[in-house]
N, C-alpha and C positions, 0 to 999 in steps of 0.2 A: 712362239708358245712352246713351253716344255711340258710334254705329257709324261708323267712319271707313273710307272707300274710298280707298286709296292708289294713285294713277295719274294719268296726264296727260290722260285722257279718251278713250282708245282704245276700240275695240269691246268688248274683254274687260273693261275697267274699267266700262263702262256695263252690261254683262251682270252683273258682280259686284254692282253697286249694286242692280239689279233683284232679283237672287237674295237678297241680304242683306235687302232690304226685305220681300220675300215671306216669308222665314223668320221675321223678327221679328214680322210681322203675324200669321202663323199661330200663333206661340207666345204671342201676346197681350202682347208686351213694350211697355213705355213707352220709346220710343227717339227719338233724333235722328240723322238720317243726314247725315254731313258728307263732302264730297269734298275730299280733300287732293291738289291738282294741281301744286303747285310742287315741282320736282325736289329742291331743298335741303330742303324740309320732309319729303318722302318719305324722303330719305337719313337724316334725323334719326331715323327709326324703325328704322334699321339693316337695311333690306331692299335688295337689289340687283336684284330682279326684280319687275315689276308684272304684274298688279294685286295689291294687298295688301289684307287685311282686318284691321282693328284695332278693338278695343273699349276705350274709355276709355284709349287710349294703348298697350294691350298687343296686339302683333301675334299674330293667330291663324292667318293663312294668307298666303303670298306666292308669286307666280309662277304661279298657276293660278286657275281659276274653279271653286270647289267647287259641288256640286249644292245645291239647296234643303235636302235632308235632311242633307247634311254640314254646312251652315251652322247648321241647327237644332241639331245635335249640339254644334257648337262653342259656340254661344250658351247652350245648356242647361248645358254644363259650367262656365260661369262662376259659377253659383249654388252650386257644390259646393266 
């Protein structure tokens, strides 16, 4: 699973990266964390507000930093 953090590197983007990594670790997922920092690449995902969270190219969240529990819920929902 490729977890993608969409953002230019601001404090919220860094927090989202930490939150997503914590959630994935707690769920015992096999994942790769990738930071997408180029504006053109971020826009290709179709989001207008950062930070964004995507998994394997599918946007799960944009414009906010969800909690660890919220990210775990989003990641768990991918299996269904």
